[in-house]
N, C-alpha and C positions, 0 to 999 in steps of 0.2 A: 348399728350392731358392730361389735369388735370380734375379730377372730384371733385368738391367742394361739400361736404355733410354738411348740416345744419339740426340738429334735433330741432324741435320746439314743444312747448306746451304752448299755451295761452300767447304769448308774442308778440302781434301784432306790437306795436310801436318799441320794440327792434329789432324784426325781420326785419322790414322795414329799420331801420338804418343799420343793418348788411348787408342786400342785397344791399343797396345804396353804401356801402363801396367797394363792388366788381365791381361796374360799371367802376371806373377808372383804374382797373387793366390792364396793358399793357404788351406786349411782350410774351404772352403765349396764347394758345388756351385752353379754359376751358368751362365746363358745370356746371350748378348749380342744385343740387338735394336737395329739402327740404323734409324731412321726418316728417310729422305732426302726433303727438301722440294724436289725438282725441281732438284738440282744439275746443273751442266753441266761438271764438272771430273773426272769418272770416280771421284769419291770413293765412291759407292755400290758400284760394281763392285770397287773396291780393298778395301773392308771385307769383302765377301763372298769375294773371291778369296784375299786374304792372311790373313784372320783367321777365316774361317768364320762370320761373323756372319749372323744372320737379318736380311734387309734388307726393309723396307717402302718401296716407291718411290711417291712422289707426283709428279704431273706439274707441280704448281705449289707455291709456298711457302704452306703452310697455317698457318704460325706455330708457336710453341713449344707452345701449349696443345693444339691439335688433334692435332699430331704425337705428343705424349706420350700423349694419350688413345688414339691408335691403338696405340701400343706396349703400353700397359696392357691394352687389350682382347686383345692377342695373347699376353700374358705367361703363363707357366706357373708362376711362382714364388709362394710364400706371402708373400715380401717383394719389393718393387719398389724398385730403386735407380735414381736418375737421375744421370747424369754428363754435363756439358756437353762438347761436342766440343772446346772450348778449355781443357779441364782435364785434368790428369794425376794419377792416384791413386798414392799410395805403397803399397808392398806391405803387406798386412794391412788395407787400407782396408775391404774388404767384410766381412771376419770381425769387425772391431771394431764396425762399425755393426750387423751382424746380432745380436751379443751383447746389444745394448741392449734388444732386444725380449723378452729373458728376464727383465728386471728386474721387470716388472709387466704385467698383462694390458691395462692402459689406455694403455700406451706405443704410440702409433700412428705416431710419426714419430721419426727420428733425424737429428741434424745433425752435419756434419763440421767439422773445423778446416780452413778454407780459407786458404791462404797466397797472397800475391802472387807470381806466377811470376817476374817480373823482379827482385823483391827479397824472397826468401823469409824475410827477417827480419821482414817486416811481415805483419800480419793482413789478410786480405781480408774474411773473415766468420767469426764463431764463433757461429752462430745469428743470430737477428734481434731487433731492437727496433723500436718504432713511435712516431711522433709522433701526438698525438690529432687531427690533421687527415687521417690516413690515409697519410701518407708513411712508408714503412718504410725501414730501413737495416740493413746488416749490423752486428752487435755487434762492436765493436773495430776497425772498418774503418780502415786506415791506421796503427794503433798498432804500435809495435815489439813483437815477440813476446818478452816477458820472463818467460813462465811464468804470467802472470795469467789465462790461459784454459786452464790445464792440469788443471782439475778437472771431472770428469764431473758434470753438473748439469742441471736442467730449464731449458729456454729456451722462448721463445714459439713459434717454428717453425723449420724448417731452410731454408737457402737452396737453391733448386732446382738450382743449379749442381752440387751433390754432396749428395744427400739419399737417405734410405731411408724407405719407407712400408709399413705393414702392408696387404697386399692386401685383407684383410677389411674394413679401415676404408674404403678407397676404394670397395669394393663397396657399403658402407652409405651413405656421404655423397656419392658421385660423384667424378669426376676433376676435371681442370682446367676452369674456366669459359672456354669458347672465345671469349666476347665480349672477353676480355682480350688475346688474340692473343699478346702477349709483354710482359714486364716487369710486376712486381707480381702476376703470376699465382700464384707460390708463396706470396705473402702472403695472397691471397684463399683459397687452398686450406688454408693453415695455420691461419688464423683461423677458417675454417669448421669445421675439424676440432676446434679447441679449444672452440668453441661446442657442438659435438656431444659433448663430454666426453672427448676424447682428449688425451693429453699428448705432449710432445716432449722427448727426452733428447739433450743435447749430448755427443759422444764425442770428447775431445781426441786420442785415439790414432788416429782415422780422419782421416788427413791427405791433402789434395789441394792441388795448386798450380794457380792459375787465371790465364789471360791476361785481365786486366780489359778490358772494353769492346771486345772484338775483333769482336763481331757487327755493330753499327752505328757504333761509335766513340764515345768519351766526349764529343766535341764535336758530335754529331749533333743537329740540332733535331728530327728525326723521333723519335729516342730520347727526348728530353725531352717531346715531345707524348704519346708512349705512356705514359711514367711519370706525367705529370700527369693524363691521362685516367683511368688505372687507379687512381690515388689517389682520385679522386672516386667512381669506380664501387665501389671497395672499401668506402668509408665509407657510401655510400648503401645498399649491399646488407647490410652486416654490423654497422655500428655501432649501439649503442643510441641512442634518441632524445635522451637527456641529453647525449651527446657530439655527435650530429649537428647539433643546434641551435647548438652552440658552434664548429662547424667553421670558419666564416669568421674567428673570433677567433684560433684556433690557426693557421690559414693565414696570417693577417696577421703574426703573430708570427714565423713561419718565413720569410716573405718579407723582413721587416725584418732578420732575422739574415743572410739570404742577401745582401741589398743591402750590409750592412756588410762581409761577406766579399768581395763583389765589389769594393768600394772598395780593398781590400788585395790584390786579384787572388789570392785564396786560395779554397780549397775547390773544389767541382765547377764553380763559375763560371769558374775559371781556364782551363778547356778552351775557353771562348768568349772569344777574345781581341779586344780593341779594341771600339770602338763598334759596328761591324758584327756582331761576335760576340754582344755583349749584346743587340742587336736581334733576332738570330736566336734567342737563348734566350727572349726575351719572346714572340716569335712562336710558338715551340714550345709555350709554356705556354698561350697564348690558343687555339691550335689544339686542344690537348688538352682544354681546358675546353668548347669548342664541340662537340667530338666526344662528350664525356661527356653533354652535354645531349641529344644525339640518341639516345643509348642508355638514358637514364634510365627511360623507361616500361617497357622490358623488364627492366631491373635491379630496378625496384621490384616487379615481379611475382615475381621470384626471391626478393626479400626476404620476401615473404609465405609462400613455400614453405619457408623456413628453419624454420618451426614443426614440420615433419615430423621433423627430426633434432635439434632443440634440446634440450640438457641443462642449459646454463647460463642463468640468468635475465639479463635486461638489466642489472641491477645487478652481477651477477658478471662479465659481459662488460666493463663499464666498469672495474671494479676490476682485471681482467686487463690491459686496455690500459694503464691508468695505472701498474700495477706494472712493466710492461716498457716504460715510456716512454723514448724516446730523448733523450739530452741535446741541448738546442737548439744548443749550441755545436758539437757534432759534426755535426749535420745541416747546419749552415751551411758 
């Protein structure tokens, strides 16, 4: 049995479309759990009334991580699927992901082929890659889908927008780190799982279409602050010392590439228009770094506790990160 968990916050129309996309799923037994983070738009009642979903109601927005952990705790399935409320699954999505876990006993995660909803010719994410400063990115993001991602293969980890996890793995290594709140949380869970000896398989026949940036918006300085903060937290918690000491160097390289892209009004910086937008972007990065400093003592304690589940040596973790290193040009 599969438990599908959908975290929701005030996205009634998107949530309805998401739930409708689960209706034609065939060949698997599944339950649907909606964790509502204090919505005020009747979306929680709609999910229960129209689709028969099990609904967990929170009075306030607990964030993506805590809400998913609530769903995982209530799940009855041997496999846990996550689906963003701003994503819609193609028929056969669940069955295709579930089949990945029959390939080998150490497959703990399965990644979907996620397409841009507004332009389904383009890849949103086909698994993940990472830059050695901790910034992660969807593999193939923005590329035209020309079949280059149509091979089933191992990837670093899945994107939490549309992913599947082995419940036994989550019971062993724990769920999402709630200090991350949102953004980069799937990267932390995925890398932690890899360090614990689990692998991830990318399944191109498991297709989902995703409305990019619909939660906070691509031009949100708050979004950038969370992404930057969680980049630092991920590196401090999980990176081997050999990469952690080089983190400022890799960070400077990425900033330089981003500044070059900003000069051409390209890349993610294009969402922050004009001088005011670029100042908001810089302010978000600084706010994220300051918030990371506040959390570092707690994250460092969690780093020490990683020894309880570690299967890869620091050298093997370094090799893993460099093997799946994101191209700097794409990051910019």
